[in-house]
C-alpha positions in Angstrom: 58.0 26.5 -18.3 58.3 22.8 -17.9 61.2 21.5 -15.7 64.1 20.0 -17.6 63.1 16.4 -16.7 59.6 17.0 -18.1 60.7 18.8 -21.2 59.4 17.4 -24.5 62.4 18.7 -26.4 64.8 16.1 -27.9 67.9 15.6 -25.9 70.0 12.5 -26.2 71.6 11.7 -22.9 73.3 8.6 -21.5 71.4 8.9 -18.3 68.1 8.3 -20.2 69.3 4.9 -21.4 67.6 3.0 -18.6 64.3 4.7 -19.2 64.6 3.8 -22.9 65.2 0.2 -22.0 62.0 0.3 -19.8 60.0 1.6 -22.8 61.2 -1.4 -24.8 60.3 -3.7 -21.9 56.7 -2.3 -21.9 56.4 -3.0 -25.7 58.3 -6.3 -25.7 55.4 -8.7 -25.1 53.2 -7.3 -27.8 56.1 -6.7 -30.1 57.2 -10.4 -30.2 53.7 -11.8 -30.0 52.9 -10.8 -33.5 55.8 -12.7 -35.2 55.3 -15.7 -32.9 51.7 -16.0 -33.9 52.3 -15.4 -37.6 55.4 -17.4 -38.4 57.7 -14.4 -38.8 61.1 -14.1 -37.0 60.7 -12.4 -33.6 64.3 -11.1 -33.8 63.6 -9.5 -37.2 60.5 -7.9 -35.6 62.8 -6.4 -32.8 65.2 -5.1 -35.4 62.5 -3.6 -37.6 60.8 -2.0 -34.6 64.1 -0.3 -33.7 64.8 0.8 -37.3 61.1 1.9 -37.7 61.2 4.0 -34.6 64.4 5.7 -35.8 62.9 6.4 -39.2 59.8 7.8 -37.6 62.0 10.1 -35.4 63.9 11.3 -38.4 60.8 12.1 -40.4 59.1 13.9 -37.4 62.4 15.7 -36.5 62.5 13.9 -33.1 59.5 15.7 -31.8 57.2 12.9 -30.8 58.0 10.5 -27.8 56.4 7.4 -29.3 57.6 3.9 -30.1 56.7 1.9 -33.2 56.5 -1.9 -33.2 54.4 -4.9 -34.5 50.8 -4.1 -35.4 48.1 -6.5 -34.0 45.7 -5.5 -36.8 47.8 -7.4 -39.4 47.9 -10.7 -37.5 44.9 -12.3 -39.4 46.0 -11.3 -42.9 49.6 -12.3 -42.2 48.5 -15.8 -40.9 46.3 -16.2 -44.0 49.0 -14.9 -46.3 51.7 -17.1 -45.0 49.5 -20.2 -45.3 48.3 -19.2 -48.8 51.2 -17.7 -50.5 54.2 -18.0 -48.2 56.2 -15.4 -46.3 57.9 -13.5 -49.3 54.6 -12.8 -51.1 52.9 -11.8 -47.8 55.7 -9.3 -47.2 54.9 -7.8 -50.6 51.3 -7.1 -49.3 52.7 -5.7 -46.1 55.1 -3.4 -48.0 52.1 -2.2 -50.0 50.3 -1.4 -46.8 53.2 0.9 -45.9 52.8 2.6 -49.3 49.2 3.1 -48.5 50.2 5.1 -45.4 52.6 7.1 -47.6 49.8 7.9 -50.1 47.5 8.7 -47.2 50.0 11.1 -45.7 50.3 13.0 -49.0 46.5 13.0 -49.3 46.3 14.5 -45.8 48.9 17.1 -46.7 46.7 18.1 -49.7 43.2 17.9 -48.2 43.8 18.3 -44.5 43.3 15.8 -41.6 39.5 16.1 -41.8 39.6 13.9 -44.9 40.3 10.9 -42.7 36.9 11.3 -41.1 35.1 11.7 -44.4 36.6 8.6 -46.1 37.0 6.5 -43.0 34.1 7.4 -40.6 33.3 5.3 -37.5 30.6 3.4 -39.3 33.3 1.9 -41.6 36.3 1.7 -39.2 34.4 0.2 -36.3 33.0 -2.9 -38.1 36.3 -3.4 -40.0 38.2 -3.5 -36.7 35.6 -5.9 -35.3 36.2 -8.2 -38.3 39.9 -8.1 -37.6 39.3 -9.3 -34.1 36.7 -12.0 -34.9 37.9 -13.5 -38.1 40.6 -15.7 -36.4 38.7 -16.4 -33.2 38.5 -20.1 -34.1 42.3 -20.2 -34.4 42.7 -18.7 -30.9 40.3 -21.4 -29.5 42.2 -24.2 -31.3 45.5 -23.0 -29.9 44.1 -22.7 -26.4 42.8 -26.3 -26.7 46.2 -27.6 -28.0 44.8 -28.4 -31.4 47.2 -26.2 -33.5 50.5 -27.1 -35.1 51.9 -30.3 -36.3 51.9 -31.9 -32.9 48.8 -31.6 -30.8 48.6 -31.5 -27.0 46.1 -33.2 -24.6 43.2 -30.8 -24.0 43.5 -30.9 -20.2 47.1 -29.5 -19.9 46.5 -27.2 -22.9 43.4 -25.6 -21.4 45.2 -25.2 -18.1 48.1 -23.4 -19.7 45.8 -21.2 -21.7 43.7 -20.4 -18.6 46.8 -19.5 -16.6 48.1 -17.2 -19.3 44.7 -15.7 -19.9 43.9 -15.3 -16.2 47.2 -13.6 -15.4 46.7 -11.1 -18.3 43.2 -10.3 -17.0 44.3 -9.9 -13.4 47.2 -7.6 -14.4 44.8 -5.6 -16.7 42.3 -5.1 -13.9 44.3 -5.0 -10.7 47.9 -4.1 -11.9 49.5 -1.0 -10.6 52.1 1.3 -12.2 54.3 -0.2 -14.8 53.0 -3.7 -14.3 49.6 -2.7 -15.6 51.1 -1.7 -18.9 52.5 -5.2 -19.6 49.6 -7.7 -19.2 50.6 -9.7 -22.3 54.2 -10.1 -21.1 53.0 -11.1 -17.6 50.6 -13.6 -19.1 53.2 -15.2 -21.3 55.8 -15.3 -18.5 53.4 -17.0 -15.9 52.1 -19.4 -18.6 55.7 -20.3 -19.5 56.6 -20.8 -15.9 53.7 -23.3 -15.5 54.9 -25.0 -18.7 58.3 -25.5 -17.2 56.8 -27.0 -14.0 54.9 -29.5 -16.1 58.0 -30.3 -18.3 56.4 -29.1 -21.5 59.3 -27.0 -22.7 62.1 -28.4 -24.9 65.3 -26.4 -24.5 67.2 -28.2 -27.3 66.7 -25.4 -29.8 68.0 -22.9 -27.3 71.1 -25.0 -26.5 71.8 -25.4 -30.2 71.3 -21.7 -31.1 74.4 -19.4 -31.2 74.7 -16.5 -28.8 75.2 -14.0 -31.6 73.5 -14.3 -35.0 72.1 -12.0 -37.7 68.3 -12.0 -37.7 66.7 -14.0 -40.4 65.9 -11.3 -42.9 63.6 -12.1 -45.7 62.9 -10.1 -48.9 59.4 -9.6 -50.3 58.3 -11.3 -53.6 55.8 -9.6 -55.8 52.2 -10.9 -55.5 49.1 -8.9 -56.6 46.7 -11.1 -54.6 48.6 -10.5 -51.4 48.5 -6.7 -52.0 44.8 -6.7 -52.7 44.1 -8.8 -49.7 46.3 -7.0 -47.2 46.2 -3.3 -48.1 42.6 -2.6 -46.9 43.6 -3.8 -43.4 45.7 -0.7 -43.1 42.5 1.3 -42.7 42.3 0.3 -39.0 45.9 1.2 -38.0 45.6 4.5 -39.9 42.7 5.6 -37.6 44.5 4.2 -34.5 47.6 6.2 -35.5 45.6 9.4 -35.5 44.2 8.6 -32.0 47.7 7.8 -30.6 49.2 11.0 -31.9 46.3 12.9 -30.2 46.8 10.9 -27.0 50.6 11.5 -26.7 50.0 15.2 -27.4 47.6 15.2 -24.5 50.2 13.6 -22.3 53.0 16.0 -23.2 50.9 19.1 -23.6 51.9 19.6 -27.3 49.8 19.7 -30.5 51.5 17.1 -32.7 48.7 17.2 -35.1 49.9 20.6 -36.0 53.7 20.2 -35.4 55.3 18.1 -36.8 51.8 17.5 -38.4 49.7 14.3 -38.8 50.8 14.2 -42.4 54.4 13.7 -41.3 53.7 11.3 -38.5 51.7 9.2 -41.0 54.6 9.5 -43.4 57.0 8.2 -40.8 54.7 5.3 -39.9 54.4 4.4 -43.6 58.2 4.5 -44.2 58.7 2.4 -41.0 56.2 -0.2 -42.2 57.6 -0.4 -45.7 61.2 -0.8 -44.4 60.0 -3.5 -42.0 58.4 -5.5 -44.8 61.5 -5.3 -47.0 63.5 -6.9 -44.1 60.9 -9.6 -43.3 59.3 -7.9 -40.2 55.6 -7.2 -39.4 54.1 -3.8 -40.1 54.9 -1.1 -37.5 52.4 1.0 -35.6 52.4 3.5 -32.7 52.1 1.7 -29.4 49.4 2.9 -27.0 51.0 1.0 -24.0 54.2 3.0 -24.5 52.2 6.2 -24.4 50.8 5.0 -21.0 54.4 4.4 -19.8 55.4 8.0 -20.9 52.5 9.3 -18.9 53.5 7.2 -15.9 57.2 8.1 -15.7 56.6 11.7 -16.8 59.7 11.9 -18.9 58.7 13.4 -22.2 62.1 13.6 -23.9 61.7 11.9 -27.3 65.3 10.6 -27.1 64.1 7.9 -24.7 62.5 6.3 -27.7 65.9 6.5 -29.5 67.3 4.5 -26.6 64.5 2.0 -26.8 65.2 1.5 -30.5 68.9 1.0 -29.9 68.2 -1.7 -27.3 65.7 -3.4 -29.7 68.2 -3.5 -32.5 70.9 -4.7 -30.1 69.0 -7.7 -28.6 67.8 -8.7 -32.1 71.3 -10.1 -32.7 71.1 -12.4 -29.7 70.5 -15.8 -31.3 69.4 -17.6 -28.2 66.6 -15.1 -27.6 64.7 -16.0 -30.8 65.1 -19.8 -30.0 63.9 -19.2 -26.4 60.8 -17.3 -27.6 59.9 -20.2 -30.0 59.8 -22.7 -27.1 56.7 -21.0 -25.7 53.9 -23.7 -25.9 51.1 -22.8 -28.3 48.3 -23.0 -25.6 50.1 -20.2 -23.7 49.8 -18.1 -26.9 46.3 -19.3 -27.4 45.2 -18.0 -24.0 46.7 -14.6 -24.8 44.9 -14.6 -28.2 41.5 -15.2 -26.6 41.9 -11.9 -24.9 43.7 -10.1 -27.7 41.2 -10.8 -30.5 38.3 -10.1 -28.1 39.9 -6.8 -27.1 40.4 -5.8 -30.8 36.7 -6.5 -31.4 35.7 -4.4 -28.4 37.9 -1.5 -29.7 35.8 -1.6 -33.0 32.6 -1.7 -31.0 33.7 1.2 -28.8 34.4 3.3 -31.9 30.7 3.0 -32.8 29.5 3.7 -29.3 31.7 6.8 -28.9 30.5 8.1 -32.3 26.9 7.8 -31.1 25.9 5.8 -34.2 22.3 4.6 -34.4 22.8 1.1 -35.9 19.1 0.7 -36.6 19.2 3.6 -39.0 18.8 1.9 -42.4 22.0 3.3 -44.0 24.2 2.5 -41.0 22.6 -1.0 -40.7 23.4 -1.8 -44.3 27.1 -0.6 -44.1 27.8 -2.3 -40.7 26.0 -5.6 -41.4 27.6 -6.2 -44.8 31.1 -5.5 -43.5 30.6 -7.9 -40.6 28.9 -10.7 -42.5 31.1 -10.6 -45.6 34.3 -10.2 -43.5 33.6 -12.9 -40.9 31.8 -15.2 -43.2 34.7 -15.5 -45.5 33.1 -14.2 -48.7 35.4 -14.0 -51.7 35.3 -13.3 -55.4 37.8 -13.1 -58.2 38.7 -10.0 -60.2 40.5 -11.2 -63.2 43.3 -13.4 -61.8 43.0 -12.0 -58.3 40.9 -13.0 -55.4 39.4 -10.5 -53.0 38.4 -11.9 -49.6 38.2 -11.6 -45.8 39.3 -8.3 -44.2 40.4 -6.8 -47.5 37.0 -7.3 -49.0 35.2 -6.0 -45.9 37.4 -2.9 -45.8 36.9 -2.0 -49.5 33.2 -2.8 -49.3 32.7 -0.5 -46.3 34.5 2.4 -47.9 32.6 2.0 -51.2 29.2 1.7 -49.4 29.8 4.7 -47.3 30.7 6.8 -50.3 27.9 5.7 -52.7 24.9 5.2 -50.4 22.7 8.3 -50.0 21.9 9.9 -46.7 25.5 10.2 -45.4 25.7 12.5 -42.4 28.7 14.4 -41.0 30.7 12.0 -38.9 32.0 13.0 -35.5 35.7 12.6 -34.7 36.8 9.3 -33.3 39.1 10.7 -30.7 
């Protein structure tokens, strides 16, 4: 029998509030990074992360100690969507991605979890995740060199700030101990911001003008078929990541969450959380691996700690000066983080292929992998009626179709 402090049963207690706040602290850097990079409101992202986590807990009956927040996989399509159609139509595509999760959860309920590996094997998901990481690499470099935004920055100071943020994140990732090792992004941003202050590169005027208390800037979606077609295929990657995270948290707590509450219900909770976030103007939600690491570190498995984390996230989302302060972070600092982030996403996709033992020189695998990469990174697009299919969306759909129609498919091994 596990001791009470290590029990994985849901018990909401005041004394766990500090641990819940710590879980939010672990997720905070990654959580706000997505809206800061994509033009969405970071306070809305905090609010929707809290609401999304509570929705997930309700669907899974409070059985899984996991926190949901902004998904990195959607950074490239959100940036493209905001530039191409604006925020409301992009949110329509993000809401549709949540609906994709819902449909996938019902499909898993009908066919079983093995269907994920038949439709989305490593030879498809690996290259698609690599495309997600590489497609905006030029944007990361531009930000790091101070060439992004309306007002540029001299390359010298810009590269220095990017190098400081990047170097700090790398050092924390490699040499960090305990809780610090789980927050490399937050550490990188903090040190880069401190150096920006030293060089006088931060303007606090927006912070002084912002109110202490303010309702987050919620935005409603606006229907757009092109955004839906472009964004929904991106959900392939987080769907596979979700499966792996549920397995991982089960290994930490010693419980089989694939069976109870069931992967179909955890996917349903993720889908409802993502759809709700999009209808409020926030980025899609996903399960956070760094929070799983924090749970393993502190050895407190009570899922109610995530309820506390959600409550704190919702509470601080109403602090007006917080959003203004986050927006004062110089772009090169974010660029330095993006250099590591997009590279890390690419390596995740590559690692999926390595772990699956795929022979990429086998003709069928070569065809599927090469066409996903070249069409996705190269920016191929074509019109279907009045709609344009391009980028990650095209790469994802192409990979699924090729895997299903090309002869010689072999039984795929599990990703995790």
